[in-house]
C-alpha positions in Angstrom: 113.3 113.4 77.9 112.9 113.1 81.2 111.5 117.0 82.3 108.6 115.8 83.4 110.1 113.9 86.8 111.6 117.1 87.3 110.3 119.9 89.7 109.2 123.3 88.0 111.9 125.1 89.7 114.7 127.2 87.6 117.6 125.7 86.8 120.7 125.8 89.8 123.1 128.3 89.0 126.4 126.6 87.3 129.0 126.1 90.3 132.5 127.1 90.0 134.0 125.7 86.6 137.6 125.7 89.0 137.4 121.5 90.1 139.4 120.4 93.4 142.4 119.6 93.6 141.9 115.9 93.7 139.5 115.8 90.5 141.5 118.3 89.0 144.3 115.4 89.2 142.2 113.0 88.0 140.6 114.7 85.0 144.0 115.4 84.0 144.7 111.7 84.3 141.9 111.0 82.6 142.6 113.6 79.6 144.0 111.7 76.5 147.9 112.1 75.3 150.3 110.3 73.4 151.9 107.2 75.1 155.4 107.4 76.7 157.5 104.1 76.2 158.9 102.8 80.0 162.1 102.0 80.0 162.9 98.0 80.5 163.5 97.8 84.6 160.4 100.0 84.7 157.6 97.5 83.1 155.7 95.0 84.9 156.4 91.3 84.5 154.4 89.3 82.6 152.9 87.6 85.3 152.9 88.6 89.1 151.8 86.6 91.7 149.2 87.5 94.1 150.6 89.9 96.9 148.4 91.4 100.3 147.2 94.5 100.3 149.6 96.8 102.1 148.6 99.6 104.5 148.7 102.2 101.7 146.4 100.5 99.5 144.3 100.4 102.7 144.4 103.3 103.1 143.9 104.5 99.1 140.9 102.3 99.2 139.1 103.7 102.6 139.9 107.4 101.2 138.2 106.1 97.9 134.8 105.0 100.0 135.2 107.6 102.0 134.9 110.0 98.8 132.2 107.6 97.4 130.3 108.5 100.0 130.3 112.1 99.7 129.7 112.5 96.2 126.5 109.8 97.2 125.2 112.5 100.3 125.6 115.6 97.9 123.7 113.6 94.8 121.6 112.6 96.8 120.8 116.3 98.1 120.5 117.2 94.4 118.3 114.6 94.0 115.9 115.3 96.3 116.2 119.2 95.7 115.6 118.9 91.5 112.9 115.5 91.0 109.9 116.1 91.6 109.1 112.8 94.4 105.2 113.0 93.8 105.5 112.3 89.7 108.1 109.6 90.5 105.2 106.9 92.1 103.9 106.1 88.8 107.3 106.1 86.9 108.7 103.3 85.5 111.9 101.4 87.5 113.7 102.3 83.4 112.6 105.8 83.6 113.4 106.6 86.9 117.5 105.0 86.9 117.8 107.4 83.3 116.7 109.8 85.4 118.9 109.2 88.2 121.2 109.0 86.0 121.0 112.1 83.9 120.7 114.2 87.3 124.3 112.7 88.6 126.0 113.6 85.0 125.0 116.9 85.4 126.3 117.3 88.9 129.2 115.3 88.8 130.1 117.2 85.8 129.4 120.9 87.5 131.8 119.6 90.3 134.1 118.8 88.2 134.9 115.1 89.3 135.5 112.3 86.6 134.7 108.3 87.2 134.7 104.9 86.0 132.1 103.5 84.7 132.5 100.8 87.0 131.8 103.9 90.0 129.5 105.5 88.0 127.4 102.6 88.0 127.4 101.4 91.7 126.9 105.3 92.4 123.5 105.3 90.6 122.2 102.0 92.0 123.1 103.7 95.5 121.1 106.4 94.3 117.9 104.1 93.2 118.2 102.4 96.2 117.6 105.5 98.3 114.9 106.9 96.1 112.9 103.6 95.7 114.9 101.1 97.9 115.3 100.7 101.5 118.9 102.6 100.6 122.0 100.5 102.2 120.0 97.4 103.3 118.6 96.8 99.6 121.5 95.7 98.8 121.4 92.6 101.7 118.2 92.3 101.0 118.1 90.9 97.4 120.7 88.6 98.6 119.2 85.2 99.1 122.1 83.7 101.0 121.0 86.2 103.8 118.6 85.0 106.5 118.9 87.5 108.8 120.1 91.5 108.8 120.9 93.0 112.3 121.7 96.8 112.9 123.0 98.0 116.1 123.1 101.0 115.5 124.2 103.1 112.3 127.9 101.8 111.5 127.5 98.5 112.7 125.3 96.2 110.7 125.5 91.9 111.2 124.0 89.2 108.5 123.6 85.8 109.4 125.0 83.3 106.5 124.2 79.6 107.1 123.5 80.1 110.7 126.1 82.0 110.9 126.9 85.9 112.0 129.5 88.3 110.4 129.6 92.0 110.4 129.3 93.3 107.1 130.8 96.2 105.3 127.7 98.3 104.5 127.5 101.3 106.7 124.7 104.3 107.4 125.7 107.9 107.1 124.9 108.7 110.6 122.0 107.7 112.7 119.5 110.2 110.7 120.1 108.5 107.9 118.9 105.0 109.6 116.0 106.7 111.1 114.9 107.9 107.8 115.0 104.4 106.8 113.0 103.1 109.7 110.2 105.9 109.2 110.0 104.6 105.3 109.2 101.2 106.1 107.1 101.5 109.1 105.3 104.7 107.7 104.5 102.6 104.1 102.9 100.0 106.6 100.6 102.9 108.8 102.4 102.6 111.9 105.0 105.0 114.1 107.8 104.9 115.6 109.5 107.9 117.6 110.4 108.7 121.4 106.7 108.3 122.2 106.6 104.7 121.0 109.9 103.7 120.6 109.9 100.2 119.0 107.6 99.0 116.2 107.2 95.5 114.3 106.5 95.6 110.7 106.1 94.0 107.5 108.2 94.7 104.4 106.7 94.4 100.5 108.4 90.7 100.4 107.0 89.9 103.9 110.1 90.0 105.5 109.6 90.4 109.3 111.0 93.7 110.5 111.5 94.9 114.0 113.2 98.6 114.8 113.7 100.1 118.9 115.1 104.0 119.1 116.1 106.0 121.6 116.3 106.9 123.9 115.7 103.3 124.5 118.6 102.0 122.4 121.4 103.6 123.7 124.1 103.3 120.9 121.6 104.0 118.0 118.6 102.4 116.7 118.1 98.6 116.5 116.9 97.0 113.4 116.2 93.5 113.1 114.9 91.9 109.8 114.1 88.3 109.5 113.9 87.8 105.6 111.2 85.9 104.1 112.3 82.9 101.7 110.5 83.2 98.1 110.4 79.5 97.7 109.0 77.9 100.4 110.8 75.0 101.6 108.5 71.6 101.6 109.4 68.5 103.3 111.7 67.1 100.5 113.8 70.1 100.6 113.4 69.8 104.5 115.1 66.2 103.9 117.4 66.8 101.6 118.9 69.6 103.9 119.2 66.9 106.5 116.5 68.6 108.7 114.7 65.6 109.3 114.8 61.7 107.8 112.8 60.3 105.2 111.2 58.2 108.6 110.7 60.7 110.0 108.6 62.9 107.1 106.5 60.0 106.3 105.2 59.5 110.3 104.7 63.6 110.0 102.4 63.3 107.2 100.6 60.6 108.7 100.5 62.8 112.0 99.3 65.8 110.3 96.6 63.6 107.7 95.3 62.3 110.5 94.2 65.9 113.0 96.8 64.9 115.4 97.2 68.2 116.9 100.7 69.4 116.8 103.1 71.8 118.3 106.2 72.8 116.8 108.0 74.0 119.8 112.2 75.9 119.0 114.3 78.4 120.2 114.8 81.5 118.5 115.9 80.9 114.4 116.0 77.3 114.8 113.2 77.1 112.0 109.6 76.6 113.6 107.8 78.5 111.1 109.9 76.9 108.5 108.8 73.4 109.8 105.3 74.5 110.3 104.8 75.5 106.6 106.1 72.1 105.6 103.8 70.2 107.8 100.8 72.2 106.2 101.2 71.2 102.7 99.7 67.6 104.1 96.7 69.3 105.0 94.0 68.2 102.2 92.6 70.5 99.8 89.4 70.4 101.2 89.7 71.5 104.4 89.1 74.9 105.8 91.8 76.7 107.5 92.4 80.1 109.5 95.8 81.4 110.3 96.4 83.8 113.0 99.8 85.9 113.2 101.0 88.7 115.0 103.0 89.1 111.6 101.9 87.7 108.6 105.0 84.9 107.9 103.0 81.4 107.0 103.0 80.6 103.1 100.1 78.2 102.8 99.2 76.6 99.6 95.9 75.3 100.4 92.8 76.7 98.4 90.6 77.7 101.5 92.8 79.4 103.7 91.8 82.5 105.6 94.6 84.3 106.9 94.4 87.3 110.0 97.1 89.2 111.6 96.5 91.1 115.3 97.3 94.8 115.1 99.0 96.8 117.7 96.9 99.8 119.7 97.5 103.3 118.2 98.9 106.5 119.6 95.7 107.0 121.9 96.4 103.5 122.9 93.1 102.2 121.5 92.4 99.9 118.7 94.6 96.7 119.4 93.4 93.1 118.4 94.9 90.4 119.7 95.8 87.1 119.1 93.4 86.0 121.2 90.4 88.4 119.7 91.8 86.9 116.0 91.2 83.4 117.5 88.0 84.2 119.1 86.8 85.2 116.5 87.2 82.4 114.2 85.9 79.9 116.4 82.7 81.5 115.1 84.2 81.4 111.3 83.5 77.3 110.8 87.1 76.3 110.5 88.4 72.8 110.4 91.9 73.6 110.9 92.9 76.6 113.1 97.2 77.5 112.8 98.5 79.8 115.0 102.0 81.2 114.1 103.2 81.7 117.5 101.3 81.5 120.8 102.8 83.8 123.5 100.5 84.8 125.7 96.4 84.6 127.0 95.5 83.1 123.9 96.8 79.5 124.7 93.5 78.9 126.5 91.4 79.3 123.7 93.9 77.6 121.4 94.0 74.8 124.0 90.0 74.8 123.6 89.8 74.5 120.4 91.9 71.4 120.0 89.5 70.2 122.2 86.2 71.1 120.6 86.2 69.9 117.2 89.0 71.6 115.5 91.0 68.7 115.5 94.3 69.1 113.5 95.0 72.5 114.6 99.4 73.2 114.9 100.5 76.3 116.4 104.2 77.3 117.4 105.7 77.9 121.1 109.5 78.9 122.0 110.8 75.8 124.6 113.7 73.8 124.7 112.2 70.4 124.9 109.0 68.5 124.6 108.7 68.3 128.4 110.1 72.2 128.9 107.2 72.9 126.3 104.3 71.5 128.5 105.5 73.7 131.0 105.3 76.6 129.0 102.0 75.7 127.9 101.2 75.6 131.6 102.6 78.8 132.5 101.1 81.0 129.7 98.0 79.7 131.1 98.6 80.9 134.8 100.1 84.6 133.1 96.1 84.5 131.5 95.0 85.4 134.8 93.1 81.6 135.1 92.8 79.9 138.1 92.4 76.2 137.0 93.6 73.1 139.6 97.0 72.0 138.1 95.8 68.1 137.7 92.6 70.0 135.3 94.7 71.7 133.1 97.3 69.2 132.9 94.6 67.0 132.1 93.2 69.4 129.3 97.0 69.7 127.9 97.5 65.8 127.4 93.8 65.9 125.8 94.7 68.4 123.5 98.0 68.4 122.3 98.9 65.2 120.1 102.2 65.9 119.2 105.3 67.7 119.8 108.0 68.6 117.2 110.9 70.0 118.6 113.4 72.2 116.2 116.9 73.1 117.1 119.7 75.0 115.9 122.9 73.6 116.8 126.3 75.1 117.5 127.5 75.0 113.8 124.3 76.7 112.2 122.7 74.0 111.0 118.8 73.5 111.7 117.5 70.1 112.7 114.7 68.5 114.0 115.8 67.0 117.1 112.9 64.7 118.5 109.0 63.8 117.4 107.3 63.0 120.8 104.0 62.0 121.5 101.2 62.7 124.2 99.8 59.7 125.4 97.6 60.9 128.5 98.0 60.8 132.4 99.8 59.1 135.1 98.3 60.1 138.0 99.4 63.8 138.0 102.2 63.7 135.6 101.5 64.2 131.7 103.0 60.9 130.3 105.2 61.4 126.4 106.8 58.9 124.6 109.6 60.1 122.2 109.3 58.1 118.9 112.2 59.9 117.0 115.3 61.6 118.0 118.5 63.2 116.6 121.5 61.5 118.3 124.7 63.5 118.0 128.2 61.5 117.8 131.1 63.9 117.6 132.4 66.9 116.6 134.3 67.3 113.4 137.8 69.8 113.4 135.9 72.3 111.5 133.5 72.3 114.3 130.2 70.7 112.1 128.6 68.7 114.2 128.5 64.8 113.4 125.4 62.4 114.2 122.4 61.1 112.6 118.4 60.4 113.2 117.2 57.1 114.5 114.1 56.2 116.2 113.6 55.0 119.2 112.1 51.7 119.5 108.5 52.5 120.3 105.3 51.8 118.1 103.4 55.1 118.0 100.8 55.4 120.2 98.6 56.3 117.6 99.0 53.6 115.0 96.1 52.2 114.4 94.1 55.6 114.1 97.2 55.8 111.0 95.5 52.7 109.7 92.2 53.3 110.1 93.1 56.8 107.9 94.7 54.7 105.2 98.2 55.3 106.6 99.4 51.8 107.4 103.3 53.1 107.9 105.6 49.9 108.1 107.0 48.7 111.9 110.2 48.7 110.7 110.3 52.6 110.8 110.1 52.4 114.5 113.2 50.4 115.1 116.4 52.3 116.2 119.4 52.4 113.4 122.5 54.0 112.8 121.5 55.9 110.5 123.0 58.3 107.6 125.1 60.1 109.6 125.0 63.7 109.0 
């Protein structure tokens, strides 16, 4: 039925009929025989209390896993020999699964190996993942509870769940197997990684962000990190429900974005900057033209008029690179109402500040910083790194004029993500940029299980943009700026 997916080669000679001793024992055990009643003293009681696995049982389980891995290696080799990979590109999932099941059944029969239904299904699924998916990484990518996958060599794969890292039981066969999966990912997006180009950024088909570094730079095996792409975009209501910030903060941010304040989302790695930026973008009106610029496209804007741009690294000859700054300069000629830069980290910062100052109000970006004040310092440093010589007062004056709001996101020690501060930039006082904090997350304690106790509160300062909000139709009540104990979370 599925011969169209087989290579046009003679069928391989049958293997010797004599099965290995272990397989023969399995087959003999599986063969039907007349049951013999066990003596009463040997019969198991109706119910037994659960017991911990003994070292012998753990050894048996480890041997079983090793045997299954050996079978998977052999079956995968047979699949590569027998399947016509060019024809499989157009094969449906149903047909391919059936063909894999048929070939594996033939090979297992030749080897004299008998497996139960569950092991056979697991083996066939692993083989399908090797042919069509990303091998051992495929189950982790399908698990919605996992946010990050971190590979430290072929035998140590860590995952992040609920903000906490843990070692998984998933492994690659060896370094060669890991490199094959890495090459499969990067070649799909037209990139390459080898000794001469030992690191690469890429994007998986589902939008997940992928980074890999191979030897000789990676000493103990190739390093891979995957930031998984969430299929369901989190909105403001979802973030409020999860405790990322309060309803009062959400109302304030809606007014700020709708009234076209320039917003910077600041935070550390994994603090939820991109998620926050996605949520804030939902307040932009559909009538506005938005251009997004990213190194790796992650933003999920739902507006009608969105133009997405992604930077490109240099080719093998070191040519053809298109940086974020190149994209940003070109975006200024494309009549944008708002420009959103996924992450500002280099010389594109000066063009971003100029865009915010020259008619592109309501633009947004993210930066890496530990606080609002630190974020301002980072902007100054990035301008200096771009090689632009400018008096410090003039530079700070431009930053104070361009940036209206800094939203500080943070991942706390218990793994939770919070919007810990909303700070307004109010102008200049001498040579110093003046700022005022409007909302903050106040920590009050720590539970025995390590969960942080705290609440969101206003800082008792009326927004410097309150009059602008009112003119745009967002007359926020004065009560949202009053400090309260709030709901502890």
